[in-house]
N, C-alpha and C positions, 0 to 999 in steps of 0.2 A: 187600445189604441194602435199598438203595433200590428195587430192582426188586421185592422182596417187598411193600414198603409200597405201592407203586404197584398191584400186583396186588390187595391187600386193597381199596384205594380203588376201583378200577374194577370189582371183583367186587361190591362193595357196591352201586354204582350200577346195574350192568347186570342186577340181579335185578328182574324185572317188578313183583313185589309191593312191594319196597322203593321202587322208582321211583314206583309209584302212590301210595304213602304220602307221599313227598317232594313229589310234585305236588299232593296233597291239602293238605298243610301250607303250600304255597306261598302260598295265599290268606290264611290266618290260623292262629294256634294253635288246637289242638283237643285234646280228650280222646278216649280210645279209642272210646267209643260213637259219637262224631261221625265219627271215621275210618272205623269199620265201616260206618256208614250210607252215607257218601259213596262209599267204595270198593266196597261190596257184598261184602266178604270176611268170613270167619269170624273170631271174637274171638281164638281161639288163634293163627291165622295172622298177624293184625295185631300182637298182643302180641309174639310170637316175633320178627318182623322189626323191631318198634320197639326191641327190646332190642339187636339188631345195630346199628341206626342210631344209637342213643345210645352204645353201646360204642365206635363208630368216629367219633363226633364230628359226624355229620351232623344230629343232632337233640339238643336239650336237653329236660330234663323238669323241671318244677316242680310240687311239691305244693301244691294249693289246696283245703283242706279235705280231703274224702274222695276228690277227683279229682286225677289226674296230668295236667297239661297239657303237650302236646308242642309244641315250636316248632322251626323250621329254624334251624340255625346261621347267624346273620346275617352273621358275619365272612367265612365261606368258602363255604357252600353257596348262599346267595342269589346272590352274584356269579358262581358257576359256572352256575347256572340261567339267569341273565341273559345271560352270554356263550355259553352253548349255544343259547339261543333265537336270538340275533343270528347265530351261525354257521349254523345250520340254515336260517334264513331267507335268508342271503346265498348260500349254495350250493344252496339249493332241494333240500334232502335229503328224499327220500321213502324209502319202505321198498324195500330192495334186492331 
């Protein structure tokens, strides 16, 4: 059972579109049109992948008026990104 949850976790992260959205949200919370503009992706692609990120707890969403604002999960995802950056710098990881 744990292996399956790990698979879902890492599959969520290893998708290039979702990773780009996560990195876009690393700077600050954003609504869909801002994410689309910064990532240069189609609206349907961004929306579909945001649903996955919300469902799996990587991103939270808050309704503000007519807009939905997406934010990274500060408890788990932000520390993971920080630790990943530290790891990649320490081991000088480049594209294999």
